[in-house]
N, CA, C and O atoms as CSV, one atom per row, in Angstrom:
chain,resi,resn,atom,element,x,y,z
A,1,MET,N,N,-138.377,-104.474,-93.821
A,1,MET,CA,C,-138.820,-104.357,-92.585
A,1,MET,C,C,-137.550,-104.553,-91.557
A,1,MET,O,O,-136.657,-105.393,-91.667
A,2,ALA,N,N,-137.715,-103.476,-90.443
A,2,ALA,CA,C,-136.664,-103.178,-89.667
A,2,ALA,C,C,-137.302,-104.405,-88.590
A,2,ALA,O,O,-138.455,-104.788,-88.390
A,3,SER,N,N,-135.655,-104.911,-87.873
A,3,SER,CA,C,-136.093,-105.534,-86.412
A,3,SER,C,C,-136.448,-105.265,-85.502
A,3,SER,O,O,-135.769,-104.289,-85.187
A,4,PRO,N,N,-137.213,-105.489,-84.652
A,4,PRO,CA,C,-137.563,-104.598,-83.174
A,4,PRO,C,C,-136.503,-104.585,-82.390
A,4,PRO,O,O,-135.827,-105.531,-81.986
A,5,GLY,N,N,-136.373,-103.131,-82.148
A,5,GLY,CA,C,-135.481,-102.503,-81.041
A,5,GLY,C,C,-134.495,-102.355,-81.983
A,5,GLY,O,O,-133.417,-102.137,-81.429
A,6,LYS,N,N,-134.419,-102.385,-83.184
A,6,LYS,CA,C,-133.057,-101.712,-84.186
A,6,LYS,C,C,-134.077,-100.381,-84.665
A,6,LYS,O,O,-135.285,-100.251,-84.864
A,7,LYS,N,N,-132.950,-99.544,-84.723
A,7,LYS,CA,C,-132.493,-98.171,-85.568
A,7,LYS,C,C,-133.248,-98.514,-87.345
A,7,LYS,O,O,-133.183,-99.663,-87.782
A,8,SER,N,N,-133.600,-97.917,-87.794
A,8,SER,CA,C,-133.976,-97.609,-89.085
A,8,SER,C,C,-133.748,-96.399,-89.617
A,8,SER,O,O,-134.237,-95.308,-89.322
A,9,PHE,N,N,-132.666,-96.810,-90.730
A,9,PHE,CA,C,-132.063,-95.545,-91.030
A,9,PHE,C,C,-132.020,-95.637,-92.673
A,9,PHE,O,O,-131.832,-96.682,-93.296
A,10,PRO,N,N,-132.256,-94.179,-93.321
A,10,PRO,CA,C,-131.403,-94.459,-95.033
A,10,PRO,C,C,-130.559,-94.263,-95.295
A,10,PRO,O,O,-130.021,-93.369,-94.639
A,11,LEU,N,N,-129.906,-94.764,-96.195
A,11,LEU,CA,C,-128.401,-94.322,-96.676
A,11,LEU,C,C,-128.742,-94.130,-97.846
A,11,LEU,O,O,-129.793,-94.494,-98.372
A,12,ARG,N,N,-127.629,-93.383,-98.451
A,12,ARG,CA,C,-127.664,-92.956,-99.475
A,12,ARG,C,C,-125.939,-93.489,-99.691
A,12,ARG,O,O,-124.978,-93.018,-99.083
A,13,ILE,N,N,-125.911,-94.381,-100.533
A,13,ILE,CA,C,-123.969,-94.759,-100.957
A,13,ILE,C,C,-123.927,-95.402,-102.171
A,13,ILE,O,O,-124.790,-96.115,-102.683
A,14,ASP,N,N,-122.533,-94.992,-102.701
A,14,ASP,CA,C,-122.231,-95.263,-103.963
A,14,ASP,C,C,-122.447,-97.040,-104.560
A,14,ASP,O,O,-122.131,-98.164,-104.168
A,15,PRO,N,N,-123.094,-96.492,-105.589
A,15,PRO,CA,C,-123.467,-97.998,-106.126
A,15,PRO,C,C,-122.196,-99.020,-106.088
A,15,PRO,O,O,-122.406,-100.232,-106.041
A,16,VAL,N,N,-120.944,-98.524,-106.109
A,16,VAL,CA,C,-119.881,-99.820,-106.472
A,16,VAL,C,C,-119.260,-99.937,-104.833
A,16,VAL,O,O,-118.480,-100.838,-104.522
A,17,LEU,N,N,-119.600,-99.183,-104.132
A,17,LEU,CA,C,-119.302,-99.623,-102.745
A,17,LEU,C,C,-120.322,-100.297,-102.218
A,17,LEU,O,O,-119.893,-100.916,-101.245
A,18,TRP,N,N,-121.806,-100.542,-102.426
A,18,TRP,CA,C,-122.777,-101.305,-102.019
A,18,TRP,C,C,-122.713,-102.649,-102.501
A,18,TRP,O,O,-122.990,-103.686,-101.898
A,19,SER,N,N,-122.207,-102.447,-103.965
A,19,SER,CA,C,-122.000,-104.342,-104.453
A,19,SER,C,C,-121.230,-104.668,-103.655
A,19,SER,O,O,-121.645,-105.550,-102.904
A,20,GLU,N,N,-119.834,-104.183,-103.412
A,20,GLU,CA,C,-119.087,-104.766,-102.657
A,20,GLU,C,C,-119.234,-105.313,-101.370
A,20,GLU,O,O,-118.695,-106.326,-100.924
A,21,ILE,N,N,-120.114,-104.448,-100.750
A,21,ILE,CA,C,-121.008,-104.814,-99.506
A,21,ILE,C,C,-121.734,-105.932,-99.636
A,21,ILE,O,O,-121.603,-106.737,-98.714
A,22,GLU,N,N,-122.486,-106.231,-100.539
A,22,GLU,CA,C,-123.200,-107.154,-101.133
A,22,GLU,C,C,-122.191,-108.580,-101.143
A,22,GLU,O,O,-122.453,-109.598,-100.503
A,23,ARG,N,N,-120.827,-108.363,-102.139
A,23,ARG,CA,C,-120.806,-109.472,-102.340
A,23,ARG,C,C,-119.365,-110.362,-101.078
A,23,ARG,O,O,-118.883,-111.495,-101.047
A,24,LEU,N,N,-119.116,-108.896,-100.102
A,24,LEU,CA,C,-118.634,-109.702,-99.151
A,24,LEU,C,C,-119.646,-109.862,-98.214
A,24,LEU,O,O,-119.045,-110.234,-97.206
A,25,ALA,N,N,-121.324,-109.774,-97.845
A,25,ALA,CA,C,-122.034,-110.154,-97.368
A,25,ALA,C,C,-122.221,-112.076,-97.498
A,25,ALA,O,O,-122.345,-112.995,-96.689
A,26,ALA,N,N,-122.138,-111.925,-99.179
A,26,ALA,CA,C,-122.675,-113.023,-100.087
A,26,ALA,C,C,-121.534,-114.294,-99.317
A,26,ALA,O,O,-121.937,-115.394,-98.938
A,27,GLN,N,N,-120.174,-113.855,-99.222
A,27,GLN,CA,C,-119.016,-114.739,-98.892
A,27,GLN,C,C,-118.906,-115.064,-97.619
A,27,GLN,O,O,-118.165,-115.958,-97.211
A,28,GLU,N,N,-119.883,-114.123,-96.673
A,28,GLU,CA,C,-119.369,-114.171,-95.133
A,28,GLU,C,C,-121.284,-114.842,-94.452
A,28,GLU,O,O,-121.866,-115.013,-93.381
A,29,LEU,N,N,-121.483,-114.959,-95.593
A,29,LEU,CA,C,-123.254,-115.708,-95.394
A,29,LEU,C,C,-123.927,-114.988,-94.459
A,29,LEU,O,O,-124.492,-115.500,-93.493
A,30,ARG,N,N,-123.878,-113.263,-94.815
A,30,ARG,CA,C,-124.449,-112.475,-93.784
A,30,ARG,C,C,-125.172,-111.569,-94.963
A,30,ARG,O,O,-124.698,-111.313,-96.070
A,31,SER,N,N,-126.756,-111.051,-94.298
A,31,SER,CA,C,-127.043,-110.156,-95.347
A,31,SER,C,C,-126.249,-108.477,-95.744
A,31,SER,O,O,-125.162,-107.956,-95.499
A,32,ALA,N,N,-126.987,-108.240,-96.173
A,32,ALA,CA,C,-125.823,-106.580,-97.129
A,32,ALA,C,C,-126.236,-105.746,-95.903
A,32,ALA,O,O,-125.386,-104.885,-95.673
A,33,ASN,N,N,-127.182,-105.728,-95.116
A,33,ASN,CA,C,-127.315,-104.556,-93.872
A,33,ASN,C,C,-126.570,-105.572,-92.676
A,33,ASN,O,O,-125.954,-104.820,-91.922
A,34,ALA,N,N,-126.393,-107.159,-92.194
A,34,ALA,CA,C,-125.927,-107.386,-91.634
A,34,ALA,C,C,-124.160,-107.013,-91.472
A,34,ALA,O,O,-123.549,-106.649,-90.466
A,35,GLN,N,N,-123.849,-107.167,-92.335
A,35,GLN,CA,C,-122.292,-106.899,-92.963
A,35,GLN,C,C,-122.409,-105.455,-92.293
A,35,GLN,O,O,-122.006,-105.204,-91.157
A,36,VAL,N,N,-123.191,-104.276,-93.404
A,36,VAL,CA,C,-122.837,-102.472,-93.267
A,36,VAL,C,C,-122.699,-102.574,-91.313
A,36,VAL,O,O,-121.846,-101.815,-90.850
A,37,GLU,N,N,-123.676,-103.662,-90.020
A,37,GLU,CA,C,-123.468,-102.945,-89.196
A,37,GLU,C,C,-122.225,-103.504,-88.732
A,37,GLU,O,O,-121.494,-102.889,-87.956
A,38,TYR,N,N,-121.830,-105.224,-89.407
A,38,TYR,CA,C,-120.227,-105.922,-88.737
A,38,TYR,C,C,-119.538,-104.736,-89.269
A,38,TYR,O,O,-119.327,-104.145,-88.210
A,39,LEU,N,N,-119.135,-104.123,-90.020
A,39,LEU,CA,C,-118.437,-103.368,-90.799
A,39,LEU,C,C,-118.129,-102.052,-89.459
A,39,LEU,O,O,-117.130,-101.747,-88.807
A,40,LEU,N,N,-119.203,-101.665,-89.493
A,40,LEU,CA,C,-119.863,-99.999,-88.628
A,40,LEU,C,C,-119.064,-100.708,-86.993
A,40,LEU,O,O,-118.312,-99.991,-86.333
A,41,ARG,N,N,-119.287,-101.693,-86.697
A,41,ARG,CA,C,-118.772,-102.394,-85.569
A,41,ARG,C,C,-117.149,-102.528,-85.260
A,41,ARG,O,O,-116.582,-102.368,-84.179
A,42,GLN,N,N,-116.504,-102.916,-86.719
A,42,GLN,CA,C,-115.742,-103.347,-86.475
A,42,GLN,C,C,-114.750,-101.982,-86.854
A,42,GLN,O,O,-113.540,-102.133,-86.683
A,43,ALA,N,N,-115.244,-100.667,-87.361
A,43,ALA,CA,C,-114.995,-99.686,-87.545
A,43,ALA,C,C,-114.569,-98.962,-86.178
A,43,ALA,O,O,-113.466,-98.482,-85.917
A,44,LEU,N,N,-115.739,-99.003,-85.353
A,44,LEU,CA,C,-115.353,-98.116,-83.620
A,44,LEU,C,C,-114.450,-99.001,-82.917
A,44,LEU,O,O,-113.495,-98.466,-82.353
A,45,LYS,N,N,-114.622,-100.724,-82.823
A,45,LYS,CA,C,-113.613,-101.283,-82.309
A,45,LYS,C,C,-111.987,-100.793,-82.356
A,45,LYS,O,O,-111.121,-100.651,-81.493
A,46,GLN,N,N,-112.035,-100.631,-83.667
A,46,GLN,CA,C,-110.475,-100.621,-84.391
A,46,GLN,C,C,-110.489,-99.197,-83.326
A,46,GLN,O,O,-109.753,-99.322,-82.348
A,47,ARG,N,N,-111.248,-97.882,-83.429
A,47,ARG,CA,C,-111.713,-96.947,-82.469
A,47,ARG,C,C,-111.422,-96.474,-81.031
A,47,ARG,O,O,-111.425,-95.384,-80.459
A,48,GLY,N,N,-111.172,-97.744,-80.691
A,48,GLY,CA,C,-111.441,-97.607,-78.950
A,48,GLY,C,C,-112.596,-97.736,-78.114
A,48,GLY,O,O,-112.720,-97.703,-76.889
A,49,ARG,N,N,-113.509,-97.908,-79.156
A,49,ARG,CA,C,-115.048,-97.883,-78.886
A,49,ARG,C,C,-115.587,-99.114,-78.837
A,49,ARG,O,O,-115.799,-99.967,-79.699
A,50,SER,N,N,-115.841,-99.035,-77.241
A,50,SER,CA,C,-116.333,-101.142,-76.931
A,50,SER,C,C,-118.167,-100.681,-77.130
A,50,SER,O,O,-118.714,-99.580,-77.066
A,51,LEU,N,N,-118.595,-101.739,-77.326
A,51,LEU,CA,C,-120.377,-101.470,-77.722
A,51,LEU,C,C,-120.342,-102.683,-77.013
A,51,LEU,O,O,-119.250,-103.172,-76.724
A,52,PRO,N,N,-122.050,-103.575,-76.499
A,52,PRO,CA,C,-122.299,-104.688,-76.075
A,52,PRO,C,C,-122.756,-105.163,-77.306
A,52,PRO,O,O,-123.377,-104.558,-78.179
A,53,LEU,N,N,-122.228,-106.754,-77.254
A,53,LEU,CA,C,-122.602,-107.561,-77.973
A,53,LEU,C,C,-123.777,-107.579,-78.878
A,53,LEU,O,O,-124.947,-107.443,-78.520
A,54,PRO,N,N,-123.267,-107.796,-80.313
A,54,PRO,CA,C,-125.173,-107.633,-80.703
A,54,PRO,C,C,-126.213,-108.986,-79.820
A,54,PRO,O,O,-126.017,-110.044,-79.221
A,55,VAL,N,N,-127.614,-107.909,-80.320
A,55,VAL,CA,C,-128.535,-109.171,-79.534
A,55,VAL,C,C,-128.661,-110.889,-80.132
A,55,VAL,O,O,-128.308,-110.973,-81.309
A,56,GLN,N,N,-129.016,-111.970,-79.623
A,56,GLN,CA,C,-128.546,-113.073,-80.236
A,56,GLN,C,C,-129.377,-113.310,-81.086
A,56,GLN,O,O,-129.043,-114.206,-81.861
A,57,GLU,N,N,-130.753,-112.669,-81.329
A,57,GLU,CA,C,-131.170,-113.350,-82.613
A,57,GLU,C,C,-130.642,-112.911,-83.864
A,57,GLU,O,O,-131.085,-113.525,-84.835
A,58,ASP,N,N,-129.700,-111.889,-84.127
A,58,ASP,CA,C,-128.962,-111.075,-85.074
A,58,ASP,C,C,-127.542,-112.276,-85.808
A,58,ASP,O,O,-127.143,-112.284,-86.973
A,59,ILE,N,N,-127.028,-113.230,-84.562
A,59,ILE,CA,C,-126.163,-113.686,-84.890
A,59,ILE,C,C,-126.627,-115.364,-85.420
A,59,ILE,O,O,-127.552,-116.003,-84.918
A,60,GLN,N,N,-125.784,-115.817,-86.472
A,60,GLN,CA,C,-126.264,-116.483,-87.394
A,60,GLN,C,C,-125.605,-118.238,-86.984
A,60,GLN,O,O,-124.444,-118.559,-87.237
A,61,THR,N,N,-126.332,-118.911,-86.517
A,61,THR,CA,C,-125.855,-120.517,-86.589
A,61,THR,C,C,-125.515,-120.884,-87.768
A,61,THR,O,O,-125.725,-120.241,-88.796
A,62,GLU,N,N,-124.724,-122.422,-87.642
A,62,GLU,CA,C,-124.540,-123.007,-88.448
A,62,GLU,C,C,-125.951,-123.801,-89.243
A,62,GLU,O,O,-125.990,-124.036,-90.451
A,63,ASN,N,N,-127.013,-124.119,-88.296
A,63,ASN,CA,C,-128.183,-124.493,-88.717
A,63,ASN,C,C,-129.153,-123.191,-89.633
A,63,ASN,O,O,-129.924,-123.680,-90.458
A,64,ASP,N,N,-129.161,-122.192,-89.578
A,64,ASP,CA,C,-129.778,-121.269,-89.801
A,64,ASP,C,C,-129.736,-120.806,-91.528
A,64,ASP,O,O,-128.608,-120.465,-91.882
A,65,PRO,N,N,-130.522,-120.767,-92.334
A,65,PRO,CA,C,-130.175,-120.474,-93.654
A,65,PRO,C,C,-129.472,-119.035,-93.359
A,65,PRO,O,O,-129.338,-118.454,-92.282
A,66,PRO,N,N,-129.011,-118.598,-94.848
A,66,PRO,CA,C,-127.715,-117.508,-94.679
A,66,PRO,C,C,-129.405,-116.276,-95.651
A,66,PRO,O,O,-130.214,-116.710,-96.471
A,67,GLU,N,N,-129.330,-114.826,-95.086
A,67,GLU,CA,C,-130.550,-113.981,-95.040
A,67,GLU,C,C,-130.375,-113.937,-96.767
A,67,GLU,O,O,-131.182,-113.310,-97.453
């Protein structure tokens, strides 16, 4: 289920690429969805696009269990 205020988007992706995203997400204690969003934000930043910071509820703290 999508978080309130977030756009839901179906994505067709190579299974090998998705596996790597899941692996990175697990290493960084993020959900695969949060990892995709993080990577997209990084790519935009590298291209000089500034975005507002993510909504506070999306930021995981040390006391939060991994998704």
